[in-house]
Biopython code that builds the backbone (N, CA, C, O; Angstrom):
import numpy as np
from Bio.PDB.StructureBuilder import StructureBuilder

atoms = [
    (1, "UNK", "N", (1.753, -13.269, -4.166)),
    (1, "UNK", "CA", (1.153, -12.687, -2.984)),
    (1, "UNK", "C", (-0.260, -13.210, -2.813)),
    (1, "UNK", "O", (-0.937, -13.543, -3.786)),
    (2, "UNK", "N", (-0.680, -13.276, -1.605)),
    (2, "UNK", "CA", (-2.007, -13.768, -1.257)),
    (2, "UNK", "C", (-3.077, -12.894, -1.915)),
    (2, "UNK", "O", (-3.155, -11.694, -1.649)),
    (3, "UNK", "N", (-3.891, -13.495, -2.769)),
    (3, "UNK", "CA", (-4.995, -12.773, -3.395)),
    (3, "UNK", "C", (-4.637, -11.991, -4.637)),
    (3, "UNK", "O", (-5.498, -11.307, -5.189)),
    (4, "UNK", "N", (-3.394, -12.063, -5.102)),
    (4, "UNK", "CA", (-2.990, -11.315, -6.292)),
    (4, "UNK", "C", (-2.572, -12.219, -7.442)),
    (4, "UNK", "O", (-2.190, -11.731, -8.506)),
    (5, "UNK", "N", (-2.640, -13.509, -7.243)),
    (5, "UNK", "CA", (-2.159, -14.451, -8.246)),
    (5, "UNK", "C", (-2.869, -14.319, -9.588)),
    (5, "UNK", "O", (-2.279, -14.611, -10.628)),
    (6, "UNK", "N", (-4.111, -13.888, -9.581)),
    (6, "UNK", "CA", (-4.875, -13.781, -10.823)),
    (6, "UNK", "C", (-4.756, -12.421, -11.508)),
    (6, "UNK", "O", (-5.401, -12.188, -12.530)),
    (7, "UNK", "N", (-3.951, -11.532, -10.964)),
    (7, "UNK", "CA", (-3.812, -10.189, -11.533)),
    (7, "UNK", "C", (-2.596, -10.151, -12.449)),
    (7, "UNK", "O", (-1.476, -10.438, -12.025)),
    (8, "UNK", "N", (-2.827, -9.794, -13.707)),
    (8, "UNK", "CA", (-1.750, -9.653, -14.680)),
    (8, "UNK", "C", (-1.596, -8.164, -14.977)),
    (8, "UNK", "O", (-2.412, -7.572, -15.684)),
    (9, "UNK", "N", (-0.543, -7.572, -14.430)),
    (9, "UNK", "CA", (-0.300, -6.143, -14.616)),
    (9, "UNK", "C", (1.164, -5.913, -14.955)),
    (9, "UNK", "O", (2.020, -6.763, -14.712)),
    (10, "UNK", "N", (1.427, -4.756, -15.515)),
    (10, "UNK", "CA", (2.796, -4.377, -15.849)),
    (10, "UNK", "C", (3.387, -3.539, -14.727)),
    (10, "UNK", "O", (2.663, -2.901, -13.962)),
    (11, "UNK", "N", (4.706, -3.549, -14.638)),
    (11, "UNK", "CA", (5.405, -2.699, -13.680)),
    (11, "UNK", "C", (5.011, -1.250, -13.918)),
    (11, "UNK", "O", (4.973, -0.787, -15.058)),
    (12, "UNK", "N", (4.721, -0.544, -12.845)),
    (12, "UNK", "CA", (4.338, 0.874, -12.873)),
    (12, "UNK", "C", (2.893, 1.122, -13.305)),
    (12, "UNK", "O", (2.481, 2.278, -13.395)),
    (13, "UNK", "N", (2.115, 0.080, -13.574)),
    (13, "UNK", "CA", (0.700, 0.276, -13.923)),
    (13, "UNK", "C", (-0.042, 0.798, -12.696)),
    (13, "UNK", "O", (0.233, 0.386, -11.569)),
    (14, "UNK", "N", (-0.965, 1.688, -12.925)),
    (14, "UNK", "CA", (-1.777, 2.252, -11.857)),
    (14, "UNK", "C", (-2.674, 1.173, -11.254)),
    (14, "UNK", "O", (-3.288, 0.394, -11.983)),
    (15, "UNK", "N", (-2.747, 1.130, -9.940)),
    (15, "UNK", "CA", (-3.679, 0.223, -9.267)),
    (15, "UNK", "C", (-5.056, 0.867, -9.371)),
    (15, "UNK", "O", (-5.269, 1.957, -8.839)),
    (16, "UNK", "N", (-5.973, 0.219, -10.036)),
    (16, "UNK", "CA", (-7.307, 0.781, -10.210)),
    (16, "UNK", "C", (-8.048, 0.769, -8.874)),
    (16, "UNK", "O", (-7.777, -0.081, -8.026)),
    (17, "UNK", "N", (-8.983, 1.707, -8.679)),
    (17, "UNK", "CA", (-9.678, 1.796, -7.393)),
    (17, "UNK", "C", (-10.297, 0.485, -6.920)),
    (17, "UNK", "O", (-10.315, 0.209, -5.721)),
    (18, "UNK", "N", (-10.809, -0.334, -7.856)),
    (18, "UNK", "CA", (-11.424, -1.598, -7.452)),
    (18, "UNK", "C", (-10.411, -2.602, -6.914)),
    (18, "UNK", "O", (-10.784, -3.527, -6.192)),
    (19, "UNK", "N", (-9.132, -2.432, -7.257)),
    (19, "UNK", "CA", (-8.094, -3.353, -6.791)),
    (19, "UNK", "C", (-7.293, -2.824, -5.597)),
    (19, "UNK", "O", (-6.474, -3.550, -5.033)),
    (20, "UNK", "N", (-7.524, -1.569, -5.209)),
    (20, "UNK", "CA", (-6.772, -1.000, -4.085)),
    (20, "UNK", "C", (-6.918, -1.844, -2.817)),
    (20, "UNK", "O", (-5.903, -2.144, -2.189)),
    (21, "UNK", "N", (-8.129, -2.243, -2.409)),
    (21, "UNK", "CA", (-8.224, -3.055, -1.192)),
    (21, "UNK", "C", (-7.425, -4.361, -1.285)),
    (21, "UNK", "O", (-6.750, -4.735, -0.326)),
    (22, "UNK", "N", (-7.491, -5.044, -2.405)),
    (22, "UNK", "CA", (-6.731, -6.291, -2.573)),
    (22, "UNK", "C", (-5.234, -6.027, -2.531)),
    (22, "UNK", "O", (-4.486, -6.782, -1.910)),
    (23, "UNK", "N", (-4.795, -4.964, -3.185)),
    (23, "UNK", "CA", (-3.369, -4.639, -3.217)),
    (23, "UNK", "C", (-2.833, -4.336, -1.815)),
    (23, "UNK", "O", (-1.752, -4.789, -1.440)),
    (24, "UNK", "N", (-3.598, -3.573, -1.059)),
    (24, "UNK", "CA", (-3.133, -3.181, 0.269)),
    (24, "UNK", "C", (-3.135, -4.333, 1.267)),
    (24, "UNK", "O", (-2.241, -4.433, 2.108)),
    (25, "UNK", "N", (-4.125, -5.189, 1.176)),
    (25, "UNK", "CA", (-4.262, -6.246, 2.181)),
    (25, "UNK", "C", (-3.601, -7.560, 1.773)),
    (25, "UNK", "O", (-3.737, -8.561, 2.476)),
    (26, "UNK", "N", (-2.890, -7.570, 0.647)),
    (26, "UNK", "CA", (-2.261, -8.801, 0.157)),
    (26, "UNK", "C", (-1.119, -9.282, 1.040)),
    (26, "UNK", "O", (-0.792, -10.468, 1.020)),
    (27, "UNK", "N", (-0.515, -8.407, 1.802)),
    (27, "UNK", "CA", (0.585, -8.813, 2.674)),
    (27, "UNK", "C", (1.230, -7.615, 3.334)),
    (27, "UNK", "O", (0.984, -6.470, 2.957)),
    (28, "UNK", "N", (2.051, -7.892, 4.314)),
    (28, "UNK", "CA", (2.785, -6.853, 5.018)),
    (28, "UNK", "C", (3.785, -6.209, 4.058)),
    (28, "UNK", "O", (4.422, -6.902, 3.264)),
    (29, "UNK", "N", (3.921, -4.898, 4.130)),
    (29, "UNK", "CA", (4.871, -4.173, 3.287)),
    (29, "UNK", "C", (6.074, -3.756, 4.124)),
    (29, "UNK", "O", (5.941, -3.398, 5.295)),
    (30, "UNK", "N", (7.239, -3.809, 3.508)),
    (30, "UNK", "CA", (8.450, -3.298, 4.149)),
    (30, "UNK", "C", (9.010, -2.205, 3.240)),
    (30, "UNK", "O", (9.053, -2.350, 2.019)),
    (31, "UNK", "N", (9.439, -1.106, 3.868)),
    (31, "UNK", "CA", (9.950, 0.049, 3.142)),
    (31, "UNK", "C", (11.479, 0.090, 3.209)),
    (31, "UNK", "O", (12.084, -0.633, 4.000)),
    (32, "UNK", "N", (12.091, 0.917, 2.397)),
    (32, "UNK", "CA", (13.554, 0.983, 2.288)),
    (32, "UNK", "C", (14.230, 1.272, 3.625)),
    (32, "UNK", "O", (15.347, 0.812, 3.865)),
    (33, "UNK", "N", (13.568, 2.023, 4.488)),
    (33, "UNK", "CA", (14.166, 2.364, 5.782)),
    (33, "UNK", "C", (13.943, 1.285, 6.842)),
    (33, "UNK", "O", (14.342, 1.455, 7.995)),
    (34, "UNK", "N", (13.299, 0.165, 6.451)),
    (34, "UNK", "CA", (13.058, -0.934, 7.380)),
    (34, "UNK", "C", (11.724, -0.877, 8.091)),
    (34, "UNK", "O", (11.346, -1.831, 8.771)),
    (35, "UNK", "N", (11.003, 0.224, 7.948)),
    (35, "UNK", "CA", (9.672, 0.318, 8.549)),
    (35, "UNK", "C", (8.745, -0.670, 7.850)),
    (35, "UNK", "O", (8.953, -0.999, 6.683)),
    (36, "UNK", "N", (7.727, -1.140, 8.556)),
    (36, "UNK", "CA", (6.755, -2.068, 7.987)),
    (36, "UNK", "C", (5.353, -1.506, 8.161)),
    (36, "UNK", "O", (5.120, -0.627, 8.991)),
    (37, "UNK", "N", (4.423, -2.029, 7.365)),
    (37, "UNK", "CA", (3.041, -1.585, 7.451)),
    (37, "UNK", "C", (2.109, -2.716, 7.056)),
    (37, "UNK", "O", (2.347, -3.439, 6.089)),
    (38, "UNK", "N", (1.048, -2.846, 7.829)),
    (38, "UNK", "CA", (-0.011, -3.807, 7.551)),
    (38, "UNK", "C", (-1.298, -3.024, 7.354)),
    (38, "UNK", "O", (-1.619, -2.123, 8.129)),
    (39, "UNK", "N", (-2.028, -3.378, 6.308)),
    (39, "UNK", "CA", (-3.326, -2.769, 6.023)),
    (39, "UNK", "C", (-4.401, -3.813, 6.295)),
    (39, "UNK", "O", (-4.353, -4.913, 5.744)),
    (40, "UNK", "N", (-5.356, -3.480, 7.129)),
    (40, "UNK", "CA", (-6.457, -4.376, 7.469)),
    (40, "UNK", "C", (-7.627, -4.153, 6.521)),
    (40, "UNK", "O", (-7.828, -3.047, 6.020)),
    (41, "UNK", "N", (-8.395, -5.208, 6.280)),
    (41, "UNK", "CA", (-9.547, -5.129, 5.389)),
    (41, "UNK", "C", (-10.602, -4.143, 5.884)),
    (41, "UNK", "O", (-11.371, -3.609, 5.085)),
    (42, "UNK", "N", (-10.648, -3.895, 7.194)),
    (42, "UNK", "CA", (-11.652, -2.989, 7.759)),
    (42, "UNK", "C", (-11.254, -1.517, 7.686)),
    (42, "UNK", "O", (-11.969, -0.659, 8.204)),
    (43, "UNK", "N", (-10.109, -1.210, 7.043)),
    (43, "UNK", "CA", (-9.681, 0.182, 6.901)),
    (43, "UNK", "C", (-8.655, 0.626, 7.923)),
    (43, "UNK", "O", (-8.225, 1.779, 7.890)),
    (44, "UNK", "N", (-8.253, -0.236, 8.818)),
    (44, "UNK", "CA", (-7.209, 0.110, 9.776)),
    (44, "UNK", "C", (-5.841, -0.167, 9.176)),
    (44, "UNK", "O", (-5.710, -0.966, 8.248)),
    (45, "UNK", "N", (-4.829, 0.491, 9.707)),
    (45, "UNK", "CA", (-3.453, 0.232, 9.285)),
    (45, "UNK", "C", (-2.521, 0.441, 10.463)),
    (45, "UNK", "O", (-2.759, 1.295, 11.317)),
    (46, "UNK", "N", (-1.460, -0.346, 10.498)),
    (46, "UNK", "CA", (-0.432, -0.214, 11.528)),
    (46, "UNK", "C", (0.907, -0.044, 10.845)),
    (46, "UNK", "O", (1.334, -0.892, 10.060)),
    (47, "UNK", "N", (1.567, 1.067, 11.155)),
    (47, "UNK", "CA", (2.894, 1.381, 10.628)),
    (47, "UNK", "C", (3.864, 1.221, 11.787)),
    (47, "UNK", "O", (3.656, 1.793, 12.857)),
    (48, "UNK", "N", (4.930, 0.441, 11.577)),
    (48, "UNK", "CA", (5.898, 0.196, 12.643)),
    (48, "UNK", "C", (7.262, 0.716, 12.205)),
    (48, "UNK", "O", (7.830, 0.245, 11.220)),
    (49, "UNK", "N", (7.782, 1.691, 12.947)),
    (49, "UNK", "CA", (9.077, 2.289, 12.663)),
    (49, "UNK", "C", (9.947, 2.146, 13.900)),
    (49, "UNK", "O", (9.595, 2.641, 14.971)),
    (50, "UNK", "N", (11.081, 1.472, 13.757)),
    (50, "UNK", "CA", (11.996, 1.244, 14.880)),
    (50, "UNK", "C", (11.289, 0.622, 16.072)),
    (50, "UNK", "O", (11.553, 0.981, 17.219)),
    (51, "UNK", "N", (10.388, -0.315, 15.793)),
    (51, "UNK", "CA", (9.676, -1.019, 16.859)),
    (51, "UNK", "C", (8.511, -0.266, 17.463)),
    (51, "UNK", "O", (7.849, -0.781, 18.364)),
    (52, "UNK", "N", (8.241, 0.942, 16.991)),
    (52, "UNK", "CA", (7.143, 1.755, 17.525)),
    (52, "UNK", "C", (5.952, 1.732, 16.568)),
    (52, "UNK", "O", (6.035, 2.272, 15.465)),
    (53, "UNK", "N", (4.846, 1.110, 16.982)),
    (53, "UNK", "CA", (3.667, 1.062, 16.110)),
    (53, "UNK", "C", (2.833, 2.343, 16.188)),
    (53, "UNK", "O", (2.706, 2.961, 17.246)),
    (54, "UNK", "N", (2.280, 2.717, 15.056)),
    (54, "UNK", "CA", (1.353, 3.839, 14.956)),
    (54, "UNK", "C", (0.129, 3.335, 14.213)),
    (54, "UNK", "O", (0.254, 2.703, 13.164)),
    (55, "UNK", "N", (-1.064, 3.613, 14.755)),
    (55, "UNK", "CA", (-2.310, 3.173, 14.120)),
    (55, "UNK", "C", (-2.927, 4.315, 13.339)),
    (55, "UNK", "O", (-2.951, 5.461, 13.787)),
    (56, "UNK", "N", (-3.426, 3.974, 12.162)),
    (56, "UNK", "CA", (-4.108, 4.945, 11.319)),
    (56, "UNK", "C", (-5.259, 4.280, 10.585)),
    (56, "UNK", "O", (-5.635, 3.148, 10.889)),
    (57, "UNK", "N", (-5.812, 4.993, 9.618)),
    (57, "UNK", "CA", (-6.916, 4.497, 8.798)),
    (57, "UNK", "C", (-6.560, 4.715, 7.339)),
    (57, "UNK", "O", (-5.861, 5.669, 6.999)),
    (58, "UNK", "N", (-7.044, 3.825, 6.474)),
    (58, "UNK", "CA", (-6.886, 4.009, 5.042)),
    (58, "UNK", "C", (-8.262, 3.989, 4.388)),
    (58, "UNK", "O", (-9.219, 3.446, 4.940)),
    (59, "UNK", "N", (-8.344, 4.588, 3.204)),
    (59, "UNK", "CA", (-9.616, 4.676, 2.488)),
    (59, "UNK", "C", (-9.335, 4.971, 1.022)),
    (59, "UNK", "O", (-8.197, 5.249, 0.642)),
    (60, "UNK", "N", (-10.360, 4.911, 0.219)),
    (60, "UNK", "CA", (-10.280, 5.316, -1.178)),
    (60, "UNK", "C", (-11.090, 6.603, -1.292)),
    (60, "UNK", "O", (-12.283, 6.619, -0.988)),
    (61, "UNK", "N", (-10.439, 7.683, -1.732)),
    (61, "UNK", "CA", (-11.129, 8.978, -1.770)),
    (61, "UNK", "C", (-12.060, 9.087, -2.976)),
    (61, "UNK", "O", (-12.159, 8.161, -3.781)),
    (62, "UNK", "N", (-12.735, 10.218, -3.091)),
    (62, "UNK", "CA", (-13.728, 10.423, -4.147)),
    (62, "UNK", "C", (-13.118, 10.414, -5.546)),
    (62, "UNK", "O", (-13.838, 10.246, -6.530)),
    (63, "UNK", "N", (-11.791, 10.595, -5.649)),
    (63, "UNK", "CA", (-11.101, 10.547, -6.936)),
    (63, "UNK", "C", (-10.535, 9.159, -7.225)),
    (63, "UNK", "O", (-9.857, 8.965, -8.234)),
    (64, "UNK", "N", (-10.809, 8.192, -6.346)),
    (64, "UNK", "CA", (-10.314, 6.840, -6.537)),
    (64, "UNK", "C", (-8.879, 6.637, -6.097)),
    (64, "UNK", "O", (-8.265, 5.618, -6.414)),
    (65, "UNK", "N", (-8.340, 7.606, -5.366)),
    (65, "UNK", "CA", (-6.960, 7.513, -4.887)),
    (65, "UNK", "C", (-6.926, 6.933, -3.476)),
    (65, "UNK", "O", (-7.871, 7.076, -2.700)),
    (66, "UNK", "N", (-5.820, 6.280, -3.170)),
    (66, "UNK", "CA", (-5.588, 5.769, -1.828)),
    (66, "UNK", "C", (-5.348, 6.959, -0.895)),
    (66, "UNK", "O", (-4.567, 7.858, -1.208)),
    (67, "UNK", "N", (-6.018, 6.953, 0.230)),
    (67, "UNK", "CA", (-5.808, 7.994, 1.227)),
    (67, "UNK", "C", (-5.544, 7.374, 2.587)),
    (67, "UNK", "O", (-5.974, 6.257, 2.872)),
    (68, "UNK", "N", (-4.831, 8.117, 3.418)),
    (68, "UNK", "CA", (-4.595, 7.644, 4.775)),
    (68, "UNK", "C", (-4.803, 8.789, 5.756)),
    (68, "UNK", "O", (-4.611, 9.961, 5.430)),
    (69, "UNK", "N", (-5.197, 8.415, 6.953)),
    (69, "UNK", "CA", (-5.433, 9.369, 8.032)),
    (69, "UNK", "C", (-4.671, 8.884, 9.256)),
    (69, "UNK", "O", (-4.801, 7.735, 9.679)),
    (70, "UNK", "N", (-3.871, 9.792, 9.816)),
    (70, "UNK", "CA", (-3.104, 9.491, 11.022)),
    (70, "UNK", "C", (-3.491, 10.505, 12.087)),
    (70, "UNK", "O", (-3.197, 11.693, 11.951)),
    (71, "UNK", "N", (-4.153, 10.040, 13.157)),
    (71, "UNK", "CA", (-4.590, 10.954, 14.204)),
    (71, "UNK", "C", (-3.420, 11.748, 14.795)),
    (71, "UNK", "O", (-2.313, 11.220, 14.904)),
    (72, "UNK", "N", (-3.650, 12.998, 15.174)),
    (72, "UNK", "CA", (-4.989, 13.565, 15.248)),
    (72, "UNK", "C", (-5.493, 14.224, 13.965)),
    (72, "UNK", "O", (-6.704, 14.390, 13.816)),
    (73, "UNK", "N", (-4.606, 14.612, 13.022)),
    (73, "UNK", "CA", (-5.133, 15.376, 11.893)),
    (73, "UNK", "C", (-4.389, 15.191, 10.571)),
    (73, "UNK", "O", (-4.716, 15.882, 9.606)),
    (74, "UNK", "N", (-3.415, 14.303, 10.479)),
    (74, "UNK", "CA", (-2.637, 14.179, 9.252)),
    (74, "UNK", "C", (-3.363, 13.321, 8.217)),
    (74, "UNK", "O", (-3.724, 12.176, 8.487)),
    (75, "UNK", "N", (-3.569, 13.888, 7.032)),
    (75, "UNK", "CA", (-4.171, 13.163, 5.907)),
    (75, "UNK", "C", (-3.225, 13.242, 4.721)),
    (75, "UNK", "O", (-2.543, 14.246, 4.514)),
    (76, "UNK", "N", (-3.198, 12.166, 3.947)),
    (76, "UNK", "CA", (-2.384, 12.158, 2.741)),
    (76, "UNK", "C", (-3.099, 11.340, 1.672)),
    (76, "UNK", "O", (-3.929, 10.486, 1.984)),
    (77, "UNK", "N", (-2.771, 11.607, 0.413)),
    (77, "UNK", "CA", (-3.370, 10.868, -0.699)),
    (77, "UNK", "C", (-2.255, 10.488, -1.669)),
    (77, "UNK", "O", (-1.323, 11.259, -1.898)),
    (78, "UNK", "N", (-2.368, 9.287, -2.234)),
    (78, "UNK", "CA", (-1.338, 8.761, -3.120)),
    (78, "UNK", "C", (-1.961, 8.026, -4.297)),
    (78, "UNK", "O", (-3.033, 7.433, -4.186)),
    (79, "UNK", "N", (-1.263, 8.078, -5.429)),
    (79, "UNK", "CA", (-1.539, 7.148, -6.507)),
    (79, "UNK", "C", (-0.763, 5.894, -6.158)),
    (79, "UNK", "O", (0.378, 5.977, -5.702)),
    (80, "UNK", "N", (-1.362, 4.738, -6.365)),
    (80, "UNK", "CA", (-0.680, 3.472, -6.136)),
    (80, "UNK", "C", (-0.336, 2.856, -7.477)),
    (80, "UNK", "O", (-1.167, 2.819, -8.384)),
    (81, "UNK", "N", (0.889, 2.373, -7.603)),
    (81, "UNK", "CA", (1.328, 1.691, -8.808)),
    (81, "UNK", "C", (1.914, 0.339, -8.419)),
    (81, "UNK", "O", (2.535, 0.190, -7.366)),
    (82, "UNK", "N", (1.705, -0.633, -9.286)),
    (82, "UNK", "CA", (2.230, -1.968, -9.046)),
    (82, "UNK", "C", (3.739, -1.984, -9.249)),
    (82, "UNK", "O", (4.267, -1.312, -10.135)),
    (83, "UNK", "N", (4.419, -2.756, -8.423)),
    (83, "UNK", "CA", (5.830, -3.085, -8.644)),
    (83, "UNK", "C", (5.848, -4.542, -9.083)),
    (83, "UNK", "O", (5.430, -5.431, -8.341)),
    (84, "UNK", "N", (6.336, -4.777, -10.298)),
    (84, "UNK", "CA", (6.326, -6.119, -10.875)),
    (84, "UNK", "C", (7.748, -6.496, -11.277)),
    (84, "UNK", "O", (8.445, -5.716, -11.926)),
    (85, "UNK", "N", (8.173, -7.703, -10.886)),
    (85, "UNK", "CA", (9.476, -8.233, -11.277)),
    (85, "UNK", "C", (9.280, -9.650, -11.794)),
    (85, "UNK", "O", (8.628, -10.468, -11.145)),
    (86, "UNK", "N", (9.836, -9.936, -12.946)),
    (86, "UNK", "CA", (9.722, -11.262, -13.568)),
    (86, "UNK", "C", (8.273, -11.738, -13.646)),
    (86, "UNK", "O", (7.987, -12.919, -13.448)),
    (87, "UNK", "N", (7.365, -10.809, -13.936)),
    (87, "UNK", "CA", (5.965, -11.141, -14.108)),
    (87, "UNK", "C", (5.163, -11.280, -12.829)),
    (87, "UNK", "O", (3.964, -11.555, -12.881)),
    (88, "UNK", "N", (5.806, -11.094, -11.671)),
    (88, "UNK", "CA", (5.110, -11.246, -10.387)),
    (88, "UNK", "C", (5.022, -9.908, -9.657)),
    (88, "UNK", "O", (5.974, -9.128, -9.652)),
    (89, "UNK", "N", (3.871, -9.655, -9.044)),
    (89, "UNK", "CA", (3.696, -8.456, -8.231)),
    (89, "UNK", "C", (4.534, -8.619, -6.962)),
    (89, "UNK", "O", (4.380, -9.597, -6.230)),
    (90, "UNK", "N", (5.421, -7.652, -6.711)),
    (90, "UNK", "CA", (6.303, -7.730, -5.538)),
    (90, "UNK", "C", (6.083, -6.597, -4.548)),
    (90, "UNK", "O", (6.646, -6.610, -3.453)),
    (91, "UNK", "N", (5.262, -5.608, -4.926)),
    (91, "UNK", "CA", (5.033, -4.498, -4.014)),
    (91, "UNK", "C", (4.213, -3.394, -4.645)),
    (91, "UNK", "O", (3.625, -3.547, -5.716)),
    (92, "UNK", "N", (4.198, -2.263, -3.932)),
    (92, "UNK", "CA", (3.425, -1.099, -4.347)),
    (92, "UNK", "C", (4.288, 0.146, -4.273)),
    (92, "UNK", "O", (5.103, 0.295, -3.362)),
    (93, "UNK", "N", (4.106, 1.038, -5.237)),
    (93, "UNK", "CA", (4.766, 2.342, -5.223)),
    (93, "UNK", "C", (3.701, 3.383, -4.893)),
    (93, "UNK", "O", (2.668, 3.455, -5.559)),
    (94, "UNK", "N", (3.952, 4.177, -3.880)),
    (94, "UNK", "CA", (3.057, 5.226, -3.421)),
    (94, "UNK", "C", (3.604, 6.553, -3.928)),
    (94, "UNK", "O", (4.744, 6.906, -3.624)),
    (95, "UNK", "N", (2.801, 7.300, -4.704)),
    (95, "UNK", "CA", (3.254, 8.578, -5.240)),
    (95, "UNK", "C", (2.299, 9.686, -4.799)),
    (95, "UNK", "O", (1.101, 9.647, -5.078)),
    (96, "UNK", "N", (2.862, 10.671, -4.103)),
    (96, "UNK", "CA", (2.072, 11.800, -3.601)),
    (96, "UNK", "C", (1.834, 12.817, -4.717)),
    (96, "UNK", "O", (2.458, 12.748, -5.776)),
    (97, "UNK", "N", (0.946, 13.737, -4.471)),
    (97, "UNK", "CA", (0.615, 14.758, -5.475)),
    (97, "UNK", "C", (1.808, 15.621, -5.845)),
    (97, "UNK", "O", (1.877, 16.146, -6.956)),
    (98, "UNK", "N", (2.759, 15.774, -4.909)),
    (98, "UNK", "CA", (3.937, 16.590, -5.209)),
    (98, "UNK", "C", (5.007, 15.807, -5.974)),
    (98, "UNK", "O", (6.079, 16.339, -6.263)),
    (99, "UNK", "N", (4.715, 14.545, -6.300)),
    (99, "UNK", "CA", (5.635, 13.739, -7.083)),
    (99, "UNK", "C", (6.579, 12.865, -6.270)),
    (99, "UNK", "O", (7.242, 11.992, -6.830)),
    (100, "UNK", "N", (6.652, 13.079, -4.976)),
    (100, "UNK", "CA", (7.510, 12.221, -4.163)),
    (100, "UNK", "C", (6.905, 10.827, -4.096)),
    (100, "UNK", "O", (5.684, 10.665, -4.098)),
    (101, "UNK", "N", (7.773, 9.822, -4.036)),
    (101, "UNK", "CA", (7.261, 8.463, -3.983)),
    (101, "UNK", "C", (8.119, 7.596, -3.069)),
    (101, "UNK", "O", (9.268, 7.919, -2.770)),
    (102, "UNK", "N", (7.532, 6.499, -2.640)),
    (102, "UNK", "CA", (8.251, 5.502, -1.853)),
    (102, "UNK", "C", (7.675, 4.139, -2.189)),
    (102, "UNK", "O", (6.511, 4.004, -2.567)),
    (103, "UNK", "N", (8.521, 3.141, -2.040)),
    (103, "UNK", "CA", (8.149, 1.786, -2.414)),
    (103, "UNK", "C", (7.946, 0.921, -1.179)),
    (103, "UNK", "O", (8.703, 0.999, -0.212)),
    (104, "UNK", "N", (6.913, 0.100, -1.234)),
    (104, "UNK", "CA", (6.681, -0.906, -0.207)),
    (104, "UNK", "C", (6.714, -2.272, -0.873)),
    (104, "UNK", "O", (5.956, -2.527, -1.808)),
    (105, "UNK", "N", (7.589, -3.150, -0.396)),
    (105, "UNK", "CA", (7.694, -4.511, -0.940)),
    (105, "UNK", "C", (6.964, -5.465, -0.006)),
    (105, "UNK", "O", (7.077, -5.366, 1.216)),
    (106, "UNK", "N", (6.214, -6.389, -0.598)),
    (106, "UNK", "CA", (5.521, -7.373, 0.220)),
    (106, "UNK", "C", (6.542, -8.239, 0.960)),
    (106, "UNK", "O", (7.484, -8.765, 0.368)),
    (107, "UNK", "N", (6.328, -8.370, 2.252)),
    (107, "UNK", "CA", (7.224, -9.150, 3.097)),
    (107, "UNK", "C", (6.664, -10.556, 3.313)),
    (107, "UNK", "O", (7.351, -11.554, 3.096)),
    (108, "UNK", "N", (5.417, -10.612, 3.740)),
    (108, "UNK", "CA", (4.764, -11.891, 3.978)),
    (108, "UNK", "C", (3.325, -11.800, 3.510)),
    (108, "UNK", "O", (2.736, -10.721, 3.563)),
    (109, "UNK", "N", (2.752, -12.875, 3.062)),
    (109, "UNK", "CA", (1.346, -12.858, 2.670)),
    (109, "UNK", "C", (0.432, -12.588, 3.867)),
    (109, "UNK", "O", (0.738, -12.953, 5.002)),
    (110, "UNK", "N", (-0.680, -11.947, 3.585)),
    (110, "UNK", "CA", (-1.680, -11.716, 4.631)),
    (110, "UNK", "C", (-2.320, -13.046, 5.002)),
    (110, "UNK", "O", (-2.410, -13.939, 4.159)),
    (111, "UNK", "N", (-2.769, -13.198, 6.250)),
    (111, "UNK", "CA", (-3.413, -14.459, 6.662)),
    (111, "UNK", "C", (-4.749, -14.654, 5.972)),
    (111, "UNK", "O", (-5.422, -15.658, 6.202)),
]
sb = StructureBuilder()
sb.init_structure("model")
sb.init_model(0)
sb.init_chain("A")
sb.init_seg("    ")
for serial, (resi, resn, name, xyz) in enumerate(atoms, 1):
    if name == "N":
        sb.init_residue(resn, " ", resi, " ")
    sb.init_atom(name, np.array(xyz, "f"), 0.0, 1.0, " ", f" {name:<3s}", serial, name[0])
structure = sb.get_structure()
């Protein structure tokens, strides 16, 4: 993935706060349901479900966790973990405080 070639991590390792921006902006993510998401370096994000885009914001909260805001008032926070296959980072696992999780696989490298 673009910008992750120098990162050596194990599958399920926690993405440290200093690497969250690189992890998120490394490429477009695709989820199991076919939805996609792009994270911009400036904190913007676009989630596309069934061809319908939704714009939101992402940030790193005071606890070092990935957070997202979707207008008008939805906020969520997740631990991010690396998904690694055959020694290569292939995506990110998002785990909420209640234990639910979902996987995003990199689709294409970021420009």
